[in-house]
C-alpha positions as CSV (number, residue, x, y, z in Angstrom):
1,D,21.8,2.5,72.5
2,P,21.3,3.6,68.7
3,R,17.3,3.8,68.9
4,G,15.9,7.3,68.6
5,I,14.4,9.9,65.6
6,Y,16.8,10.6,63.3
7,T,17.4,13.7,60.3
8,C,20.1,14.2,57.4
9,E,21.0,17.8,56.6
10,T,22.1,18.9,53.7
11,Q,25.1,21.1,54.1
12,S,22.2,23.7,52.0
13,G,20.4,23.3,55.4
14,K,17.5,20.8,53.9
15,R,16.3,18.5,56.3
16,S,15.3,15.0,55.7
17,P,12.0,13.9,57.4
18,P,12.4,12.6,60.4
19,L,13.3,8.6,60.6
20,Q,12.2,6.4,63.8
21,V,14.8,3.9,64.5
22,H,13.5,0.5,66.8
23,Y,17.2,-1.7,67.2
24,R,17.0,-4.2,69.2
25,M,20.5,-5.4,70.9
26,C,21.1,-9.0,71.0
27,Q,23.5,-9.8,74.1
28,N,23.6,-13.8,73.1
29,C,23.4,-13.7,69.2
30,I,25.8,-16.0,67.4
31,E,27.2,-14.3,64.2
32,V,25.9,-17.2,61.3
33,D,29.2,-16.5,58.5
34,V,28.7,-18.9,55.3
35,P,31.7,-21.5,56.8
36,T,29.6,-22.0,59.8
37,I,26.5,-22.4,57.9
38,S,28.5,-24.5,55.1
39,G,29.8,-26.6,57.5
40,I,26.2,-27.2,59.2
41,V,25.0,-28.4,55.8
42,V,28.0,-30.8,55.6
43,A,27.6,-32.4,58.8
44,D,24.1,-32.8,58.1
45,V,24.6,-34.2,54.5
46,I,26.9,-36.7,56.1
47,A,25.2,-37.2,59.0
48,T,22.3,-38.4,56.6
49,V,24.7,-40.7,54.5
50,F,25.7,-42.7,57.7
51,L,22.1,-43.5,58.8
52,A,20.9,-44.5,55.1
53,V,23.6,-46.9,55.3
54,A,22.7,-48.1,59.1
55,V,19.1,-49.0,57.7
56,Y,20.5,-50.5,54.5
57,C,22.7,-53.2,56.6
58,I,20.0,-53.3,59.0
59,T,17.0,-54.5,56.6
60,G,19.8,-56.2,54.7
61,Q,20.2,-58.5,57.0
62,D,16.8,-59.7,57.3
63,K,17.1,-61.5,53.9
64,G,18.6,-64.5,55.4
65,R,16.4,-65.2,58.1
66,L,13.6,-67.4,57.2
67,S,9.9,-66.4,59.4
68,R,8.5,-69.6,60.5
69,A,5.1,-68.8,59.7
70,S,4.7,-69.5,56.2
71,D,3.9,-66.4,54.8
72,R,1.5,-67.9,51.1
73,Q,-1.8,-68.1,51.6
74,N,-4.8,-70.2,49.7
75,L,-6.2,-68.6,47.4
76,I,-9.8,-69.4,46.7
77,A,-11.4,-70.1,43.3
78,N,-13.7,-67.2,42.5
79,E,-16.7,-69.7,41.8
80,Q,-16.6,-70.4,45.8
81,L,-16.7,-66.9,46.6
82,Y,-20.0,-66.2,45.5
83,Q,-21.6,-69.4,46.8
């Protein structure tokens, strides 16, 4: 357990002011290094690209279908709006 109060002492006998150290040891911690972070980033980019392609393919198939309801609306002339 590295917690405690530490001081440095030189060969001439001078001492530094005391320094209190609080160190928390983690039993279940995972070391994250550069290859791990880069792997996570690459996997995230690949998953995002696959999701974007899937959404594009699904929405691209709706173009061939025609809805039974008419998308056109009959417009009212401006004169009839104010009467």
